[in-house]
Backbone as numpy.savetxt, mean C-alpha at the origin, in Angstrom:
# Nx Ny Nz CAx CAy CAz Cx Cy Cz
10.22 -23.01 2.21 9.16 -21.95 1.78 10.22 -20.79 2.08
11.59 -20.81 2.24 12.27 -19.89 2.25 12.63 -19.32 0.82
12.72 -19.90 0.01 13.24 -19.90 -0.99 11.95 -18.86 -2.02
10.58 -19.07 -1.51 9.52 -18.50 -2.04 10.15 -16.98 -2.33
9.98 -15.78 -2.90 10.31 -14.58 -2.77 8.99 -13.57 -3.09
9.14 -12.79 -2.45 7.65 -11.67 -2.33 7.40 -11.43 -3.63
8.48 -11.24 -4.49 8.33 -10.61 -5.83 7.10 -11.84 -6.47
7.33 -13.16 -6.40 6.53 -14.16 -7.23 4.83 -14.16 -6.73
4.95 -13.92 -5.05 3.45 -13.69 -5.15 2.54 -12.49 -4.73
3.41 -11.61 -5.16 2.54 -10.27 -4.55 1.50 -9.78 -5.68
0.51 -8.90 -5.33 -0.25 -8.33 -6.42 0.40 -7.21 -7.09
0.11 -7.10 -8.31 1.32 -6.41 -9.61 0.15 -5.42 -9.80
-1.17 -5.71 -10.46 -2.06 -4.69 -10.76 -2.57 -4.32 -9.19
-2.13 -2.82 -8.64 -2.73 -2.39 -8.08 -3.09 -0.68 -8.16
-3.83 -0.11 -7.38 -4.15 1.48 -7.62 -3.17 2.02 -7.05
-3.13 3.40 -7.32 -1.77 4.19 -6.98 -2.37 5.58 -7.08
-2.14 6.41 -6.07 -2.08 7.69 -6.16 -1.00 8.40 -6.22
-0.75 9.87 -6.79 0.02 10.60 -6.53 0.42 11.68 -5.45
1.14 12.20 -5.28 1.10 13.51 -4.17 0.68 14.87 -4.27
0.97 14.65 -5.45 0.43 16.62 -5.99 -1.02 15.92 -5.84
-1.76 15.04 -6.14 -3.10 14.47 -6.48 -4.26 15.48 -5.46
-5.04 16.18 -5.78 -6.32 16.77 -4.57 -7.11 15.75 -4.19
-7.07 15.54 -2.86 -7.80 15.22 -1.71 -8.84 14.22 -2.11
-9.46 14.90 -2.67 -11.40 14.20 -3.16 -10.63 13.17 -4.24
-10.24 13.94 -5.85 -9.76 13.12 -6.15 -9.33 11.70 -6.05
-8.27 11.39 -4.70 -8.49 10.28 -4.44 -9.00 9.43 -3.98
-10.26 10.22 -3.04 -11.47 9.18 -2.28 -11.88 9.24 -3.31
-12.70 9.80 -4.65 -13.31 8.91 -5.50 -12.41 7.89 -6.12
-11.02 8.33 -6.34 -10.32 6.74 -6.68 -10.54 5.68 -6.03
-10.69 5.66 -4.78 -10.49 4.94 -3.55 -12.01 3.94 -3.42
-12.98 4.72 -3.77 -14.18 4.47 -4.02 -14.53 3.64 -4.97
-13.99 4.33 -5.80 -14.25 3.38 -7.16 -14.00 2.03 -7.09
-12.31 1.76 -6.74 -11.88 0.96 -6.63 -12.54 0.00 -5.56
-12.92 0.36 -5.12 -13.08 -0.24 -3.56 -12.05 -0.82 -2.66
-10.95 0.09 -2.62 -9.95 -0.38 -1.85 -10.19 1.03 -0.72
-9.14 0.36 0.33 -8.91 0.80 1.50 -7.90 1.76 1.79
-7.28 1.80 0.98 -5.81 3.26 1.27 -5.37 2.80 -0.47
-3.94 3.50 -0.77 -3.31 3.09 -1.78 -2.11 3.61 -1.73
-1.02 3.03 -2.19 0.21 3.94 -1.80 0.61 4.77 -3.25
1.05 5.75 -2.09 1.49 6.82 -3.28 2.70 6.66 -4.10
2.88 7.22 -5.50 4.08 7.08 -5.98 4.68 8.53 -6.67
5.60 9.07 -6.92 5.84 9.99 -7.60 6.11 10.12 -8.93
6.48 10.59 -9.69 6.12 10.60 -11.05 7.22 9.63 -12.09
8.19 9.30 -10.78 9.49 7.92 -11.25 8.97 6.69 -11.11
7.79 6.88 -10.24 7.18 5.18 -9.81 7.97 5.10 -8.19
8.45 6.04 -7.88 9.51 5.71 -6.77 8.29 6.23 -5.63
7.95 5.04 -4.72 7.41 4.69 -3.25 7.18 6.01 -2.81
6.58 7.07 -2.22 6.77 8.07 -0.99 5.50 7.79 0.22
4.58 7.27 -0.02 3.99 6.76 1.14 2.60 6.03 0.40
1.51 6.11 1.52 0.03 5.29 1.61 -0.71 6.67 2.06
-1.53 6.33 1.11 -2.89 7.51 1.95 -4.04 6.09 2.30
-4.32 6.25 3.12 -6.13 5.36 3.94 -7.16 6.24 4.18
-8.02 5.33 3.85 -9.58 5.55 4.17 -9.14 6.43 5.36
-8.86 6.69 6.48 -8.99 7.10 7.95 -8.20 8.74 7.56
-6.73 8.86 6.80 -6.22 9.75 5.90 -7.43 10.69 5.32
-8.23 10.00 4.69 -9.06 10.89 4.01 -10.02 11.36 4.23
-11.02 10.70 5.60 -11.64 11.24 6.74 -11.23 12.22 7.20
-10.14 12.39 7.58 -9.38 13.39 8.37 -9.38 14.71 7.27
-8.84 14.32 6.23 -8.96 15.24 5.39 -10.46 16.28 4.86
-11.46 15.31 5.24 -12.29 15.72 4.77 -13.30 16.13 5.98
-12.78 16.14 7.48 -13.22 16.37 8.82 -12.51 17.85 8.65
-11.67 17.61 8.42 -10.36 19.31 8.33 -11.10 19.85 7.20
-11.60 20.18 6.52 -12.28 20.70 5.53 -13.40 21.40 5.76
-14.27 20.69 6.29 -15.56 21.08 6.54 -15.32 21.94 7.91
-14.59 21.31 8.92 -14.35 22.47 9.83 -14.08 23.73 9.81
-12.78 24.02 8.89 -12.09 24.74 8.15 -12.79 25.67 6.92
-13.87 24.78 6.40 -14.80 25.59 5.60 -13.64 25.57 4.39
-12.81 24.52 3.42 -11.89 24.74 3.04 -12.22 23.49 2.15
-11.85 23.57 0.69 -11.59 21.80 0.02 -10.63 21.58 0.02
-10.83 20.53 0.20 -9.47 19.58 0.88 -7.88 19.72 0.72
-7.23 19.93 -0.35 -5.86 19.92 -0.35 -5.66 18.60 -0.95
-3.91 18.36 -0.95 -3.10 17.40 -1.72 -3.42 16.41 -1.23
-2.26 15.26 -1.65 -2.83 13.78 -0.93 -1.49 13.80 -0.75
-0.18 14.78 -0.48 0.97 14.86 0.58 1.02 15.35 1.51
-0.68 16.17 1.80 -0.78 16.63 3.09 -1.11 15.41 4.31
-1.70 15.06 3.86 -2.49 13.85 4.67 -2.00 12.35 4.61
-1.46 11.89 3.28 -0.63 10.61 4.12 0.40 10.23 4.46
0.47 8.55 4.85 1.92 8.39 5.57 2.83 8.08 4.97
3.71 8.89 5.62 5.07 8.89 4.67 5.80 7.50 5.39
6.22 7.73 6.30 7.45 6.68 6.77 6.64 5.01 7.08
6.51 4.71 6.10 5.39 3.36 5.75 6.76 1.79 5.55
6.26 0.84 6.02 7.59 -0.01 6.12 7.10 -0.75 4.78
8.35 -1.56 3.88 7.78 -1.66 2.69 8.39 -3.35 2.81
8.51 -4.27 1.89 8.96 -5.35 1.63 9.65 -5.48 0.71
11.15 -5.90 0.49 11.96 -6.00 -0.90 11.48 -7.08 -1.28
11.27 -6.44 -2.94 10.51 -7.95 -3.79 11.47 -8.80 -3.33
13.21 -9.31 -2.99 13.73 -10.20 -2.76 13.60 -11.04 -1.49
12.73 -10.14 -0.59 12.55 -10.98 0.42 11.60 -12.32 0.19
12.44 -12.75 1.46 11.50 -14.57 1.51 10.12 -14.66 2.15
9.06 -15.03 1.74 7.76 -15.54 2.25 7.60 -15.85 4.03
8.78 -16.31 4.15 8.89 -16.73 5.65 8.66 -15.24 6.41
9.91 -14.56 5.98 10.32 -13.06 6.33 9.06 -12.21 6.08
8.51 -12.19 5.23 7.01 -11.68 4.94 6.26 -11.80 6.19
5.92 -13.27 6.01 4.59 -13.65 6.73 4.91 -13.15 8.32
6.05 -13.45 8.66 6.41 -12.97 10.12 6.06 -11.22 10.23
6.63 -10.69 9.38 6.51 -8.94 9.53 4.94 -8.78 9.42
4.16 -9.45 8.95 2.68 -9.13 8.74 2.41 -9.23 10.00
2.61 -10.45 10.62 1.60 -11.03 12.21 2.55 -10.13 13.15
3.82 -10.37 13.11 4.46 -8.91 14.43 3.74 -7.62 14.00
3.70 -7.00 12.74 3.31 -6.19 13.21 1.83 -5.58 12.77
1.13 -6.65 12.82 -0.30 -6.68 12.68 -0.80 -5.87 11.36
0.35 -6.03 10.25 -0.72 -5.59 9.36 -1.24 -6.66 7.83
-1.68 -5.74 7.29 -2.85 -6.59 6.55 -1.87 -6.92 5.04
-1.50 -5.79 5.03 -0.28 -5.96 3.58 0.54 -4.89 3.76
1.50 -4.83 2.74 2.88 -3.83 2.66 3.38 -4.08 1.34
4.03 -2.82 0.89 4.02 -2.39 -0.23 5.57 -2.88 -0.45
5.32 -3.72 -1.92 6.43 -4.34 -2.23 7.66 -3.33 -3.26
8.45 -2.98 -2.69 9.47 -2.29 -3.81 11.03 -3.34 -4.26
11.27 -2.43 -5.25 12.68 -2.96 -5.77 13.27 -1.52 -5.99
14.22 -1.30 -5.83 14.82 0.01 -5.96 14.74 1.06 -5.09
13.30 1.08 -4.82 12.83 2.19 -3.70 11.42 2.50 -5.28
11.20 1.69 -6.04 10.12 1.49 -6.75 8.82 0.96 -6.84
7.78 0.72 -6.55 6.76 0.11 -6.51 6.22 -0.67 -7.26
6.50 -1.89 -7.01 6.27 -3.14 -8.06 5.28 -4.25 -7.50
4.51 -3.50 -6.17 3.39 -4.52 -6.10 3.00 -4.28 -4.33
1.88 -5.41 -4.38 1.51 -5.15 -2.36 1.43 -6.68 -2.45
1.28 -7.05 -1.36 1.57 -8.78 -0.75 0.67 -8.21 0.58
-0.06 -9.26 0.51 -1.20 -9.19 1.80 -0.74 -10.75 2.62
-1.72 -10.80 3.46 -1.88 -12.05 4.19 -2.33 -12.65 3.05
-3.04 -12.78 2.56 -3.98 -13.54 1.83 -2.94 -13.93 0.61
-2.05 -13.45 -0.10 -1.38 -13.55 -0.63 -0.33 -14.59 -0.33
0.18 -14.45 1.10 1.11 -14.96 1.78 0.88 -16.47 1.98
-0.18 -16.76 2.29 -1.05 -18.22 2.64 -1.35 -18.82 1.63
-2.10 -18.16 0.33 -1.93 -18.70 -0.77 -0.44 -19.70 -1.16
0.61 -18.11 -1.22 2.45 -18.88 -1.60 2.35 -20.34 -0.87
1.99 -20.33 0.63 2.63 -20.92 1.75 1.72 -22.69 1.27
0.20 -22.05 0.91 -0.73 -23.52 0.71 -0.09 -24.39 -1.05
0.58 -23.22 -1.82 1.23 -23.64 -3.16 2.46 -24.43 -2.91
3.47 -24.17 -1.93 4.57 -24.77 -1.21 3.89 -26.30 -1.01
3.33 -26.32 -0.30 2.89 -27.60 0.89 1.66 -28.34 -0.44
1.52 -28.31 -1.40 0.85 -29.01 -2.39 1.99 -29.75 -3.35
3.55 -28.81 -3.44 4.22 -29.24 -4.69 5.03 -30.50 -4.43
């Protein structure tokens, strides 16, 4: 199982946001795609953070309180996000998901976002390994 890598079991097709995007546009994208959050990448594909539903709710409440329209994604996103390297083995990924209580983590290669890996991806990898 230690030879199975994150890059072989991650989800590659993911919704991403841009840091300069209007927060309401980001909210619409999250709602349209029915995702609870999304990685934020710059123009070069570098991973710069994550925007969650909670961040969006904070932005909306902030806007309502101050009677102004939202703002940019980079004003509300989380910047210090733990990531998984594409070459990390599944056992290490599973341990980090359990120890940190995360449902999923961004997968990066040379600081570029290449996918996301979540608990079910890891479970599927383990099942596949045990059936081989």
